[in-house]
Residue frames relative to the residue before (quaternion, step in Angstrom):
aa qw qx qy qz dx dy dz
M 1.0000 0.0000 0.0000 0.0000 0.00 0.00 0.00
N 0.2537 -0.7615 0.5811 0.1342 3.59 -0.83 1.05
E 0.2382 0.7764 -0.5470 0.2030 3.57 -0.47 1.16
E 0.6791 -0.4994 0.3573 0.4023 3.54 -1.31 0.31
K 0.2457 -0.7565 0.5880 0.1471 3.54 -1.05 0.83
F 0.7686 0.2533 -0.1253 0.5739 3.59 1.26 -0.44
G 0.1017 0.8002 -0.5883 0.0570 3.54 -1.21 0.56
R 0.2398 -0.7575 0.5917 0.1364 3.55 -1.30 0.43
L 0.2748 -0.7597 0.5696 0.1513 3.56 -1.01 0.82
G 0.5604 -0.5890 0.4022 0.4209 3.59 1.26 -0.26
R 0.6371 -0.5600 0.3691 0.3797 3.57 -1.18 0.51
I 0.7624 0.2568 -0.1378 0.5778 3.57 1.09 -0.75
L 0.3194 -0.7556 0.5428 0.1802 3.57 -0.66 1.11
K 0.4897 -0.6370 0.5018 0.3204 3.56 -1.15 0.59
H 0.5767 -0.5505 0.4707 0.3780 3.56 -1.27 0.41
G 0.7155 0.3931 -0.3240 0.4781 3.58 -0.99 0.84
Y 0.7298 -0.4144 0.3082 0.4479 3.55 -1.18 -0.57
N 0.1545 -0.7694 0.6181 0.0462 3.52 -0.94 1.06
S 0.2226 -0.8199 0.5157 0.1107 3.57 -0.20 1.29
I 0.2377 -0.7668 0.5864 0.1080 3.57 -1.10 0.86
V 0.7609 -0.1492 0.1124 0.6214 3.58 0.76 -1.06
T 0.3101 -0.7501 0.5543 0.1839 3.56 -1.27 0.31
A 0.6421 -0.5334 0.3906 0.3880 3.58 -1.25 0.35
Q 0.6174 0.5429 -0.3525 0.4469 3.60 1.20 -0.34
S 0.5972 0.5613 -0.3570 0.4481 3.59 1.25 -0.14
N 0.7191 -0.4109 0.3341 0.4499 3.54 -1.34 -0.07
A 0.5907 0.5951 -0.3568 0.4117 3.56 1.19 -0.56
M 0.2477 -0.8120 0.4873 0.2047 3.63 1.23 -0.57
M 0.6796 0.4281 -0.2783 0.5268 3.59 1.26 0.42
D 0.3312 -0.6574 0.6266 0.2559 3.54 -1.29 0.51
I 0.0696 0.7944 -0.5968 0.0887 3.60 -0.69 1.07
G 0.2454 0.7654 -0.5732 0.1597 3.58 -0.98 0.84
Y 0.4581 -0.6372 0.5438 0.2973 3.52 -1.42 0.12
Q 0.1936 -0.7345 0.6380 0.1265 3.58 -1.02 0.87
V 0.1198 -0.7927 0.5970 0.0291 3.59 -0.61 1.19
M 0.0489 -0.8397 0.5389 -0.0454 3.54 -0.63 1.18
A 0.3580 -0.7035 0.5765 0.2110 3.55 -1.22 0.62
P 0.6720 -0.4958 0.3548 0.4203 3.61 -1.20 0.40
S 0.8363 0.1690 -0.1946 0.4838 3.54 -1.04 0.99
E 0.4843 0.6575 -0.4449 0.3677 3.61 1.25 0.08
K 0.1645 -0.7700 0.6117 0.0765 3.55 -1.14 0.74
V 0.0004 -0.7787 0.6264 -0.0342 3.57 -0.98 0.94
S 0.1679 -0.7990 0.5715 0.0821 3.57 -0.85 0.93
F 0.1380 -0.7837 0.6049 0.0289 3.56 -1.17 0.74
I 0.1931 0.7381 -0.6411 0.0833 3.52 -1.17 0.71
D 0.0070 -0.7811 0.6241 -0.0190 3.58 -0.93 0.90
E 0.3562 -0.7843 0.4738 0.1831 3.55 -0.60 1.15
K 0.7631 0.3654 -0.1947 0.4962 3.59 1.22 -0.29
K 0.7550 0.3812 -0.1845 0.5006 3.57 1.22 -0.48
E 0.4106 -0.6276 0.6025 0.2731 3.51 -1.27 0.68
T 0.1359 -0.8012 0.5807 0.0489 3.56 -1.15 0.59
A 0.1329 -0.7518 0.6402 0.0855 3.55 -1.18 0.79
F 0.1396 -0.7686 0.6221 0.0513 3.57 -1.00 0.97
V 0.0428 -0.8095 0.5847 -0.0312 3.58 -0.62 1.20
I 0.3483 -0.7288 0.5450 0.2247 3.61 -0.70 1.03
L 0.1983 -0.7725 0.5943 0.1038 3.56 -0.99 0.96
T 0.7795 -0.1214 0.0946 0.6072 3.56 0.82 -0.97
G 0.7278 0.4383 -0.3150 0.4231 3.55 -1.27 0.50
E 0.4003 -0.6857 0.5465 0.2664 3.51 -1.27 -0.52
V 0.0324 0.7875 -0.6134 0.0508 3.55 -0.87 1.00
E 0.3145 -0.6596 0.6372 0.2450 3.52 -1.31 0.47
I 0.1298 -0.8026 0.5812 0.0350 3.57 -0.76 1.07
C 0.1020 -0.8310 0.5463 -0.0236 3.55 -0.62 1.19
W 0.1107 0.7662 -0.6280 0.0800 3.58 -1.05 0.80
N 0.8205 0.0924 -0.1012 0.5550 3.57 -1.11 0.69
N 0.7243 -0.3695 0.2781 0.5114 3.65 -0.59 -1.07
D 0.6045 0.5529 -0.3452 0.4580 3.53 1.16 0.57
S 0.0256 -0.7843 0.6194 0.0251 3.53 -1.29 0.37
K 0.0575 -0.7779 0.6253 0.0246 3.57 -1.16 0.61
T 0.4043 -0.6810 0.5536 0.2576 3.52 -1.33 0.32
M 0.1094 -0.7597 0.6383 0.0592 3.58 -0.93 0.94
K 0.0584 0.8023 -0.5850 0.1031 3.59 -0.64 1.13
R 0.0986 0.7990 -0.5852 0.0967 3.57 -0.97 0.87
A 0.2235 -0.7909 0.5620 0.0935 3.55 -0.80 1.08
S 0.8232 0.1086 -0.0167 0.5570 3.58 1.04 -0.69
L 0.3990 -0.7042 0.5387 0.2338 3.59 -0.81 1.02
F 0.7217 0.5049 -0.2422 0.4068 3.53 1.00 -0.85
D 0.7790 0.3477 -0.1570 0.4977 3.56 1.12 -0.69
E 0.7529 0.3576 -0.1903 0.5187 3.59 1.22 -0.28
N 0.4376 -0.6397 0.5600 0.2928 3.56 -1.12 0.69
P 0.4975 -0.6915 0.4418 0.2815 3.62 -1.12 0.56
Y 0.3667 -0.5933 0.6393 0.3238 3.46 -1.50 0.01
C 0.0144 -0.7947 0.6068 -0.0071 3.57 -1.15 0.59
L 0.1396 -0.7363 0.6528 0.1111 3.59 -1.12 0.73
H 0.0803 -0.7887 0.6095 -0.0011 3.53 -0.87 1.05
V 0.0079 -0.8302 0.5539 -0.0621 3.57 -0.57 1.20
P 0.4536 -0.6533 0.5155 0.3189 3.61 -1.14 0.51
A 0.7097 -0.4254 0.3316 0.4532 3.54 -1.30 0.10
G 0.7879 0.3673 -0.2478 0.4277 3.58 -1.19 0.58
V 0.6050 0.5465 -0.3765 0.4399 3.62 1.20 0.04
N 0.3478 -0.7387 0.5487 0.1797 3.52 -0.86 1.06
V 0.0617 -0.7964 0.6012 -0.0214 3.58 -0.73 1.14
L 0.1142 -0.7835 0.6093 0.0422 3.56 -0.97 0.97
L 0.1709 -0.7601 0.6210 0.0858 3.54 -0.94 1.00
K 0.0617 -0.7710 0.6336 0.0163 3.56 -0.94 1.01
A 0.2659 -0.7912 0.5298 0.1502 3.60 -0.42 1.17
V 0.2951 -0.7330 0.5941 0.1507 3.52 -0.96 1.00
S 0.7729 0.0565 0.0022 0.6320 3.57 1.15 -0.78
D 0.6944 -0.3753 0.3520 0.5030 3.54 -1.28 -0.14
S 0.0405 0.8428 -0.5241 0.1155 3.58 -0.59 1.13
E 0.1412 -0.7392 0.6469 0.1232 3.49 -1.33 0.45
V 0.0714 -0.7799 0.6218 0.0087 3.54 -1.00 0.94
L 0.2908 -0.7286 0.5940 0.1781 3.58 -0.93 0.93
I 0.1239 -0.7975 0.5903 0.0148 3.56 -0.85 1.09
Q 0.0410 -0.7832 0.6191 -0.0412 3.57 -0.87 1.09
K 0.0405 0.8099 -0.5818 0.0629 3.59 -0.78 1.02
T 0.1314 0.7658 -0.6294 0.0111 3.54 -1.26 0.40
V 0.6431 -0.5334 0.3905 0.3865 3.53 -1.27 0.44
N 0.1797 0.7544 -0.6147 0.1440 3.58 -0.96 0.93
D 0.2023 -0.8088 0.5442 0.0939 3.58 -0.58 1.15
K 0.4903 0.6414 -0.4393 0.3940 3.59 1.31 0.18
S 0.3093 -0.7143 0.5944 0.2020 3.53 -1.15 0.71
F 0.1062 0.7880 -0.6018 0.0755 3.58 -0.92 0.87
S 0.6088 -0.5734 0.4077 0.3666 3.53 -1.24 0.39
V 0.5418 -0.5945 0.4804 0.3496 3.57 -1.08 0.71
K 0.1035 -0.7893 0.6042 0.0358 3.58 -0.98 0.90
F 0.1337 -0.7671 0.6244 0.0612 3.55 -0.91 1.03
Y 0.1761 -0.7997 0.5699 0.0686 3.58 -0.59 1.16
R 0.2264 -0.7453 0.6162 0.1163 3.54 -0.93 0.97
P 0.6888 -0.4827 0.3151 0.4397 3.63 -1.13 0.30
E 0.6706 0.4971 -0.3040 0.4591 3.59 1.03 -0.73
D 0.6176 0.5397 -0.3455 0.4561 3.61 1.26 -0.21
V 0.5936 0.5948 -0.3479 0.4157 3.58 1.26 -0.38
Q 0.3810 -0.7083 0.5469 0.2323 3.57 -0.83 1.02
C 0.0596 -0.8058 0.5889 -0.0179 3.53 -0.86 1.04
D 0.0147 0.8135 -0.5768 0.0727 3.59 -0.59 1.17
V 0.2663 -0.7111 0.6226 0.1892 3.53 -1.28 0.49
F 0.0884 -0.8034 0.5888 0.0129 3.58 -0.60 1.16
G 0.7908 0.3540 -0.2506 0.4319 3.53 -1.25 0.54
K 0.4099 0.7252 -0.4739 0.2856 3.57 1.24 0.11
G 0.8255 0.1956 -0.1797 0.4980 3.53 -0.85 1.04
Q 0.5976 0.5477 -0.3686 0.4549 3.62 1.26 -0.02
W 0.8766 0.0407 -0.0137 0.4793 3.56 -1.15 0.79
G 0.6728 -0.5218 0.2900 0.4370 3.55 0.96 0.84
G 0.6433 -0.5542 0.3065 0.4303 3.57 1.22 0.53
C 0.3797 0.7756 -0.4434 0.2403 3.54 1.29 0.20
A 0.7719 0.2629 -0.1663 0.5544 3.61 1.20 -0.39
E 0.3285 0.7271 -0.5368 0.2744 3.62 1.07 0.60
R 0.1266 0.7879 -0.5888 0.1283 3.59 -0.87 1.02
T 0.4170 -0.6754 0.5527 0.2539 3.50 -1.32 0.42
V 0.1041 -0.8020 0.5880 0.0143 3.58 -0.77 1.08
R 0.1116 -0.7825 0.6117 0.0343 3.56 -0.70 1.14
T 0.0866 -0.7805 0.6178 0.0420 3.59 -0.89 0.93
I 0.2598 -0.7719 0.5650 0.1322 3.53 -0.60 1.19
F 0.7541 -0.2227 0.1214 0.6058 3.55 0.90 -0.92
D 0.0075 0.7558 -0.6542 0.0269 3.53 -1.23 0.70
Y 0.7871 -0.3293 0.2184 0.4735 3.58 -1.25 -0.25
E 0.6219 0.5768 -0.3470 0.4001 3.60 1.08 -0.67
N 0.8086 0.2384 -0.1402 0.5193 3.60 0.83 -0.87
A 0.7677 0.2148 -0.1571 0.5829 3.62 1.26 -0.08
P 0.0014 0.8489 -0.5284 0.0138 3.66 0.59 1.06
Y 0.5936 0.5732 -0.3529 0.4409 3.62 1.28 -0.29
S 0.6194 0.5684 -0.3324 0.4275 3.59 1.24 -0.39
N 0.3542 -0.6936 0.5781 0.2435 3.53 -1.29 0.39
M 0.6858 0.4545 -0.2589 0.5061 3.59 1.31 0.13
V 0.1895 -0.6947 0.6711 0.1763 3.46 -1.53 0.19
N 0.0081 -0.8076 0.5897 0.0005 3.60 -0.98 0.76
G 0.2081 0.7661 -0.5850 0.1659 3.55 -0.89 1.02
E 0.3380 -0.7188 0.5748 0.1966 3.54 -1.38 -0.06
I 0.1495 -0.7627 0.6203 0.1056 3.56 -1.24 0.49
I 0.2049 -0.7205 0.6473 0.1413 3.55 -1.13 0.77
N 0.1465 -0.7921 0.5921 0.0210 3.53 -0.48 1.33
K 0.3311 -0.7763 0.5008 0.1920 3.58 -0.34 1.25
P 0.6491 -0.5395 0.3589 0.3985 3.56 -1.14 0.56
G 0.8438 0.1605 -0.1470 0.4905 3.55 -0.93 0.97
R 0.6120 0.5622 -0.3403 0.4400 3.59 1.27 0.12
W 0.4125 -0.6860 0.5500 0.2384 3.53 -1.36 0.28
T 0.1005 -0.7592 0.6375 0.0845 3.56 -1.26 0.52
S 0.7572 0.2904 -0.2829 0.5122 3.55 -1.31 0.29
Y 0.4970 0.6568 -0.3882 0.4134 3.48 1.10 0.85
I 0.4631 -0.1686 -0.8670 0.0736 1.68 -1.93 1.50
P 0.6778 -0.4743 0.3325 0.4529 3.63 -1.19 0.40
H 0.0402 0.7874 -0.6060 0.1058 3.55 -0.87 1.06
F 0.1502 -0.7715 0.6084 0.1097 3.52 -1.33 0.15
H 0.0817 -0.7507 0.6511 0.0766 3.54 -1.38 0.20
P 0.5951 -0.6115 0.3728 0.3647 3.62 -1.08 0.50
Q 0.6435 0.5436 -0.3345 0.4225 3.60 1.14 -0.48
P 0.4862 -0.6689 0.4735 0.3034 3.64 -0.96 0.76
E 0.1041 -0.7933 0.5994 0.0206 3.55 -1.14 0.70
V 0.1564 -0.7718 0.6117 0.0749 3.57 -1.12 0.74
Y 0.1398 -0.7638 0.6267 0.0656 3.54 -1.08 0.92
T 0.0634 -0.7621 0.6414 0.0611 3.59 -1.10 0.74
Y 0.2298 -0.8510 0.4702 0.0434 3.57 -0.70 1.11
K 0.0458 0.7577 -0.6510 -0.0036 3.55 -1.23 0.66
F 0.2489 -0.7633 0.5789 0.1424 3.59 -1.21 0.58
D 0.5992 -0.5621 0.4278 0.3768 3.54 -1.28 0.34
K 0.7484 0.1681 -0.1333 0.6276 3.55 1.26 -0.43
P 0.5567 -0.6792 0.3541 0.3216 3.60 -0.78 1.00
Q 0.6644 0.4909 -0.3169 0.4660 3.62 1.17 -0.44
G 0.3952 0.7386 -0.4618 0.2916 3.58 1.28 0.05
F 0.0145 -0.8054 0.5924 -0.0096 3.55 -1.15 0.60
G 0.0288 -0.7825 0.6216 0.0232 3.52 -1.32 0.25
G 0.4389 -0.6936 0.4995 0.2771 3.55 -1.22 -0.38
C 0.1322 -0.7637 0.6291 0.0589 3.57 -1.07 0.83
F 0.1039 -0.7971 0.5943 0.0254 3.53 -0.93 0.94
I 0.0338 -0.7680 0.6396 0.0059 3.60 -0.73 1.06
G 0.7927 -0.0797 0.0075 0.6044 3.56 -0.24 1.22
D 0.7771 -0.2702 0.2323 0.5187 3.57 -0.67 -1.10
E 0.5658 0.5917 -0.3892 0.4222 3.62 1.27 0.14
A 0.1769 -0.7876 0.5866 0.0654 3.56 -1.02 0.92
F 0.0574 -0.7911 0.6089 -0.0102 3.56 -1.14 0.79
K 0.3730 -0.7031 0.5591 0.2322 3.58 -0.99 0.87
I 0.3008 -0.7599 0.5579 0.1444 3.55 -0.56 1.25
S 0.0034 0.7758 -0.6309 0.0074 3.56 -1.03 0.85
H 0.7081 -0.4372 0.3274 0.4475 3.57 -1.30 0.18
N 0.8412 0.0891 -0.1348 0.5161 3.59 -0.84 1.12
S 0.4438 0.6424 -0.5006 0.3739 3.57 1.06 0.66
W 0.1818 -0.7873 0.5806 0.1004 3.60 -1.25 0.17
C 0.1021 -0.7596 0.6295 0.1278 3.55 -1.32 0.18
S 0.2154 -0.7485 0.6183 0.1050 3.55 -1.17 0.72
V 0.1885 -0.8218 0.5356 0.0475 3.55 -0.38 1.33
P 0.3181 -0.7278 0.5656 0.2217 3.64 -0.58 1.01
G 0.5964 -0.5581 0.4259 0.3891 3.56 -1.16 0.48
G 0.7897 0.3499 -0.2436 0.4412 3.55 -1.11 0.73
Q 0.6858 0.4390 -0.3072 0.4925 3.63 1.18 0.10
T 0.5051 -0.6537 0.4743 0.3043 3.56 -1.07 0.78
H 0.0647 -0.8379 0.5414 -0.0237 3.60 -1.07 0.66
P 0.0750 0.8061 -0.5797 0.0924 3.66 0.49 1.12
Q 0.1836 -0.7676 0.6065 0.0960 3.59 -1.24 0.52
V 0.0351 -0.7845 0.6170 0.0509 3.56 -1.25 0.40
A 0.2655 -0.7446 0.5930 0.1532 3.59 -1.15 0.70
A 0.5144 -0.6444 0.4726 0.3112 3.55 -1.06 0.76
P 0.5806 -0.5598 0.4379 0.3972 3.64 -1.08 0.57
G 0.7653 0.3586 -0.2736 0.4592 3.57 -1.05 0.83
Y 0.7736 0.2923 -0.1621 0.5384 3.60 1.21 -0.32
V 0.2589 -0.7519 0.5867 0.1530 3.54 -0.80 1.09
M 0.1960 -0.7982 0.5662 0.0624 3.57 -0.88 1.00
W 0.1644 -0.7421 0.6450 0.0783 3.50 -0.95 1.04
Y 0.1401 0.7867 -0.6012 0.0025 3.57 -1.07 0.61
S 0.4121 -0.6761 0.5612 0.2410 3.47 -1.20 0.72
W 0.1114 -0.7773 0.6136 0.0830 3.59 -0.99 0.81
M 0.0223 -0.8107 0.5801 -0.0760 3.51 -0.72 1.19
I 0.1073 -0.8100 0.5765 0.0009 3.55 -0.66 1.16
R 0.2427 -0.7361 0.6107 0.1620 3.56 -1.17 0.68
H 0.3994 -0.6970 0.5464 0.2369 3.54 -0.76 1.10
L 0.3461 -0.7064 0.5721 0.2322 3.54 -1.17 0.56
P 0.6077 -0.5573 0.3928 0.4071 3.64 -1.06 0.54
G 0.8449 0.0897 -0.1042 0.5170 3.55 -0.67 1.12
N 0.7468 0.2865 -0.1784 0.5730 3.56 1.30 0.08
P 0.0222 -0.8289 0.5587 -0.0146 3.61 0.37 1.23
W 0.5032 -0.5975 0.5208 0.3443 3.51 -1.31 0.36
V 0.0153 0.7952 -0.6025 0.0657 3.57 -0.45 1.22
K 0.6850 -0.4369 0.2141 0.5423 3.49 0.83 1.24
T 0.1894 0.8215 -0.5053 0.1840 3.51 1.19 0.76
R 0.1461 0.7923 -0.5739 0.1469 3.56 -0.79 1.02
T 0.0301 -0.7675 0.6402 0.0124 3.58 -0.79 1.02
D 0.3084 -0.7849 0.5104 0.1686 3.57 -0.45 1.22
D 0.5253 -0.6055 0.5006 0.3268 3.54 -1.19 0.67
K 0.4621 -0.7323 0.4316 0.2528 3.58 -0.53 1.24
E 0.6033 0.5753 -0.3734 0.4070 3.62 1.02 -0.63
H 0.7680 0.3550 -0.1833 0.5006 3.57 1.10 -0.63
E 0.4028 0.7414 -0.4670 0.2645 3.63 1.22 0.10
W 0.5319 0.6407 -0.4100 0.3721 3.60 1.15 -0.48
L 0.6031 0.5860 -0.3426 0.4189 3.59 1.19 -0.56
L 0.6416 0.5235 -0.3118 0.4659 3.59 1.25 -0.35
A 0.4719 0.6863 -0.4445 0.3298 3.59 1.18 -0.11
K 0.5531 -0.6177 0.4474 0.3352 3.56 -1.05 0.75
D 0.8412 0.0539 -0.0900 0.5305 3.58 -0.94 0.97
V 0.1436 0.8088 -0.5532 0.1387 3.59 1.03 0.79
K 0.2987 -0.7542 0.5645 0.1527 3.55 -1.08 0.83
I 0.0507 -0.7937 0.6053 -0.0336 3.55 -0.80 1.10
W 0.5337 -0.6380 0.4507 0.3240 3.56 -0.97 0.80
P 0.5754 -0.2567 -0.7762 0.0219 1.53 -1.90 1.65
Q 0.3630 -0.7348 0.5267 0.2255 3.56 -0.86 0.91
K 0.0158 -0.8033 0.5931 -0.0510 3.54 -0.69 1.18
């Protein structure tokens, strides 16, 4: 399928649903931002798709079955998210307390599983690349759910904090499962670079990329601007993403112990 790998929604999102990719694409997922005003209510139900709701900014009350919780977030960069993950057929109601943005991820799943509400303390948070290459690829990786803690799901959902001037998804690697990134910066004029195979894209606030399976996808943020991005993977039938990673052989030398990089001192 020939389709766009990169896109921009603009610095200011429109009110309502802002679609990024759909399940009919190579990504195999419906992904978008729901932008809400105070006191607004929006309901969701999908009879065939599981759905994850991740709070990005603001405060919402999220209701399902006979339960409800509050999801509140002031900073993408300093706070872990709240997330509600539901199977197909569950009615979910969002009630905005303040101006809010919610990231919504969906995909087909005929498995039944219990609704899971993730609090910030439930989110796995790791620092990768520390001490490597002078810290050029040090980044914070948040994993909300993946195959390890949600083997019933057909999706993976997490976030990365890309420090100013640093690289992520490095060294360049690939996996057969498709992946989608959505980007935001601490300042709206922030920018960076995304590379899918040999194609390059200037990342901007509210831009996105859709990575086909089997292509490398390193990222970089410009100095002075911290970049947040959500990473969402779609498991393939019989081939889930289990931290699957095949490094680009041209760059494997960087993984050698005590590797020497110019200038050697």
